[in-house]
C-alpha positions, 0 to 999 in steps of 0.5 A: 500499500503507498503511503502519503509522502507527507507522512514519510519521515524526513519529508522536506515539508517538515524541515521548512521554517515557518513563514514570518507573515503567518506569525503576524496573522497569528498574533493579530487574531483576537484571543478568546476569552478563558474557558470556564469563567464562573459567574461574576469573575474578576474580568466582569467586575473589571469591565462593569467598573470600567463602563461606570468610569464614563468618558467624555462622549459619555457624560450625559449617561454619567449624570443620569448615574449620578442623579440616581445615586443621589436620590437613592441616597436621599430617598434612603436617608429621609425615609430612615429620618422620618420613620425615626421621628415618627417612632420617637414621637410616638414613643415619647407621647406614650411615655409622657401620657403614662408617666401622668395617667394610669394605665387603667382608670376605674371610675364608680357607676351605681354609687360614689366611690367612698371605699377607695381605700379598700378597692385600691388594696384589692387591686394592688394584690393582682399579679401585674399591677404596680400600684393603684392610686385613689385621686380627686379631679376636676376643672378650676380657673387658676390665677396668678400675678400676671393672667388667669387660666383654665387648669385640671386640678388633681388631688392625690394621696401624699404617699402616692405621689412618688408612684406618678412618675411623670411628676416625682421624677421631673421637679424643677424647682422645689420639692415633694417632700411633706407635700400634704402637710405643707398644703401646697400645690405642684405646677407645670413650668409653662403654667408657672411662667404664663401666670408669673409664679415662682417657689412660694407665690401664691396661686388662686384657685377658683371653682364653680361648684362652690358654697350654697347660699340663700342667694345661690351658689357662690363660686369657691376661691382659695389660694395655695402656695406653690411648693414645686414646679416640674416640667414633663416635657408635654406642653399640654401637661406642663401648662394645664395641671395642678396637683394638690393634696387629697384631703385639700381636693376633697374640700375644694370640690366639695366631695366629702370623703369621695374620690373621683377615680383609681388610677391604676399602673401596671408593670407592663402597659401593654398587658391592659387586655389580660389583666382587666378581668382579674382587675374587675373581680378584684374591685369586687363592685360596679365600675367602669374600666377604661384603659390607656389604649381605648382613651387615646385610640383616636390619637394614635390611630391618626399617628399610625395612619400619618406614619403609614402614609409617610412611608409610602409617599418617601418610598416613591423617591427611591422608586423614581431613583430606581426608573432613573437607573434603567434609563441611564443603563438602557442609554449605556447599553446603546452607546456600548452596543459595538463593545458588546458585540465584540465581547460576544465575538470574543466568546462572552456569553449572553450571561456574562453580559448580562451580570456585567450590566447587573453589576453596574446598576446594582453597584449604583443602587447599593452604593447609594443605599449604604450612603443613605443609611449613613446619612440617615443614621447620623442625622436621627442621632443628632436631629435635636442638635439639629433642630437647634442650630436651624432655629438659632440660624434662622431665629425661628421656632422649628418645632413648636411644642404648642403644636407638637406636645413636645418640647424636643424633637425625639428620634427613635431608630428602630433596627427592623424598620431600617433593615427593611428600608435597606432590603427594600431599596436593594430590591428595587435596585436590583430589579431596576438593572434587570431589563437593560441587562437582559437588553444587553444580552440579546444584542445580536453581535452581527447586527451590532457590527453591520454598520461599524 
């Protein structure tokens, strides 16, 4: 059988040197991409970083990416700050309200509450009840050296006054020692300022339920020395509450040996529903029992609705920024169509192209989210300092205590809410990159190079 001369040993063609032009041709031929490159490999991150650094002719795309970054950053920061302020506002209001008012209030139904001592003693024995405080309450007109104002006078026993945290823990001037023996009153700072009173001054109270005379009912008028001035931090309470000895309040409002109500303080304010049956059994009489949630349901429901609406409205900022990511990436895909085609001819898969543009959009969203998180936390922690600085700079009251009840702007960062804001923003950013990245992966290299 004849053998091919090409396979014979010593064939002259085997000894021929390689032509120089063939080496040049191979050198000029593009090398294929490394085989087996995994998802999110180094070369994909390198190309994504290069495309993020826009050149001069791609400056407009860079501007859109910058606006997307700023929009996400401001949206996340604003959402964190507003949620923190709303949480702080609600927590402070609950603390102030429950610091001055009981978690549950007992009022008599069938007969006057003359057995308040026995009822309060039985209720204190219930597990979960911290204290039960009988009190006398009535409206009066308070007069000082400057003006007069309507107040809510509340009589309380000397032994029970330390259990009212809102007053006992916020005394600014004077003292509650021997409060009942002194026969004086404790008033808020705003009421003292409006009436021109200080420690030792006389506060005149006028009650419409006065003495019955042949000429009719005459108002009861009596002056009491101011022995303590407190500041709860809630303008409504600091300007309208007057605390006086229990026996003195009974005499002033002509109640005899009767209490207006019994305030019950619990170890945990959220357990009012669970402890209500046990307290009703311990009272052992016909009573009307209301808790703090029932008394403030309208107010806290309005706060909850406002908080949810603010969350939805501010989330639109993040959504708009995510839409900017879509438009910016779409323009970048059109601008880089020729480069995408070359990458495809060099061996880049559709998945690699999609991941490159996914990294670009996700990087804008992730960096913007992180920057917004830092900015939001920084402002939330220093919100009161910032408020005071703005108020002094523009000489105006930024957070009026008469309108917002509190004298300071509160902020309470909730880890769960902050995490949900971050997850939501990252999710929207990632979703916004899918369509432009998918469009880049579907680009036909033949069509893209046809007119180049």
